[in-house]
C-alpha positions in Angstrom: 208.8 228.0 93.5 205.7 226.0 92.4 205.0 222.6 90.8 203.6 224.0 87.6 202.3 227.2 86.0 199.1 226.9 83.9 198.9 230.6 82.8 199.4 234.1 84.0 195.7 234.3 84.8 196.0 231.7 87.5 194.7 233.3 90.7 195.1 230.2 93.0 195.7 231.4 96.6 198.8 229.1 97.0 200.7 231.2 94.4 200.5 234.4 96.4 203.2 233.5 98.9 205.9 232.7 96.4 205.0 235.6 94.1 205.1 238.0 97.1 208.5 236.6 98.1 209.8 237.1 94.6 208.4 240.7 94.5 210.1 241.5 97.8 213.4 240.0 96.5 213.2 241.7 93.1 212.6 245.1 94.9 216.2 244.8 96.3 218.1 242.7 93.7 217.4 242.0 90.0 215.6 238.6 89.7 215.7 236.5 86.6 213.7 233.3 85.9 214.1 230.8 83.1 211.1 228.7 82.0 211.4 225.0 82.6 209.5 221.8 81.7 206.5 222.6 84.0 206.4 226.3 83.8 206.8 227.0 80.1 203.6 229.1 80.2 205.2 231.9 82.2 204.6 235.2 80.5 204.4 238.9 80.9 201.7 238.6 83.5 204.1 236.5 85.6 206.8 239.1 85.3 204.3 241.8 86.5 203.2 239.7 89.4 206.6 238.5 90.5 208.9 241.4 89.6 211.1 238.9 87.8 212.4 239.1 84.3 212.1 236.1 82.0 215.2 234.8 80.3 215.3 232.9 77.0 216.7 229.4 77.0 219.6 229.4 76.6 220.9 232.8 77.7 224.6 233.8 77.4 225.8 236.2 80.1 229.1 237.8 81.1 229.7 237.9 84.8 232.8 238.2 86.9 235.0 237.9 83.9 233.4 234.7 82.7 231.1 233.8 79.8 228.3 231.7 81.3 225.6 230.0 79.3 222.4 229.4 81.3 219.9 226.7 80.3 217.1 224.8 81.9 218.7 221.7 80.5 215.7 219.7 79.3 216.6 220.4 75.6 219.9 218.6 76.2 218.1 215.3 77.1 217.9 214.3 73.4 217.7 210.5 74.1 214.2 211.0 75.5 212.5 211.2 72.2 208.9 211.3 73.6 209.7 214.2 75.9 211.5 216.1 73.1 208.4 215.7 70.9 206.2 217.1 73.8 208.7 219.9 74.4 208.6 221.0 70.7 204.8 220.9 70.7 204.3 222.7 74.0 206.6 225.5 73.1 204.7 226.3 69.9 202.6 229.5 70.0 199.6 227.6 68.5 199.7 224.9 71.2 200.1 227.5 74.0 197.3 229.6 72.7 195.0 226.6 72.6 196.0 225.6 76.1 195.5 229.1 77.5 192.1 229.2 75.9 190.9 226.3 78.1 189.2 227.0 81.4 191.6 227.4 84.3 190.1 224.3 86.1 190.8 222.2 83.0 194.4 223.4 82.8 194.9 222.6 86.4 193.5 219.1 85.8 195.8 218.6 82.8 198.9 219.7 84.8 198.0 217.6 87.9 197.6 214.5 85.6 200.9 215.2 83.9 202.6 215.6 87.3 201.1 212.4 88.6 202.3 210.5 85.4 205.8 211.9 85.9 205.9 210.8 89.6 204.6 207.4 88.7 207.3 207.0 86.0 210.0 208.0 88.5 208.7 205.5 91.1 208.7 202.7 88.5 212.1 203.5 87.0 214.0 205.2 89.8 216.3 208.1 89.3 218.1 206.3 86.6 214.9 206.4 84.5 215.2 210.2 84.3 216.8 211.1 81.1 220.2 212.7 81.4 221.8 215.1 78.9 223.6 213.6 76.0 227.2 214.5 75.3 226.5 215.3 71.7 223.8 217.9 72.7 226.1 219.5 75.3 229.0 219.8 72.9 226.8 221.2 70.1 225.4 223.8 72.5 228.8 224.8 73.9 230.3 224.9 70.4 227.5 227.1 69.1 228.2 229.7 71.8 232.0 229.6 71.7 232.6 227.1 74.5 231.5 229.1 77.6 230.8 227.6 81.0 227.3 225.9 81.0 225.0 226.0 84.0 221.8 224.0 83.9 219.3 222.0 86.0 216.5 219.6 85.1 218.4 216.3 85.4 218.5 216.1 89.2 222.2 215.1 89.0 224.2 217.9 90.6 227.8 217.8 89.5 230.7 219.6 87.8 231.8 218.2 84.4 234.6 219.1 82.0 234.1 219.4 78.3 237.3 220.2 76.5 238.0 223.9 77.2 234.6 224.3 78.9 232.9 223.1 82.1 229.3 222.3 82.9 227.7 222.7 86.3 224.4 220.9 87.1 222.4 222.7 89.8 221.1 220.7 92.8 217.3 220.3 92.9 215.1 221.4 95.8 213.2 218.7 97.7 212.0 218.4 101.3 214.0 220.6 103.6 217.2 221.0 101.6 218.3 222.5 98.3 221.3 223.9 96.6 222.5 226.7 94.4 225.6 227.9 92.7 227.4 231.1 93.7 229.4 233.0 91.1 231.8 235.7 92.2 235.4 236.8 91.4 236.7 233.6 93.0 234.7 231.5 90.5 231.7 229.2 90.7 231.0 227.0 93.8 228.1 224.9 94.9 226.4 225.8 98.2 223.7 223.9 100.1 220.7 225.6 101.7 218.4 224.4 104.4 214.8 225.4 103.7 212.6 226.5 106.6 
């Protein structure tokens, strides 16, 4: 929906269109959002502005007779030690409080710089340079929750994997004019593509 979220007090005009679309959707259908690696500062103000309800990472749900574990997926990329250090730091209440105390313009500058660094790293290393999940982390998470089906994103590697008695779906990312999503109903889970206007 947006490249990053620097705080619920962000009144940037470009946020109004996605927030309005989310409010309109949430008025008809319950809408849930899970924080990711660039929008971990989403809070109660975002919920009020979007109509969405924030989910913890991970969240276990029961739907259509299946136990589904939802996760952003970045915590499963345990081989990327530098990112895991940043993730732990940026999720701490003290770090978030200090970040949110900075002027809005400074927070935007920090986020733009981090985004530019990420894009530069991707150009230099290619997609293979993006850390993937580790089998150990996946198995530990599945075992801790009784081996449900796992759905996550983050890695930009859409696929369906088997893990013993469980399976793992990786959601397609959204770039340019195309994206993807998973549909869950009584027939099971299936990936669908979506053309973006």
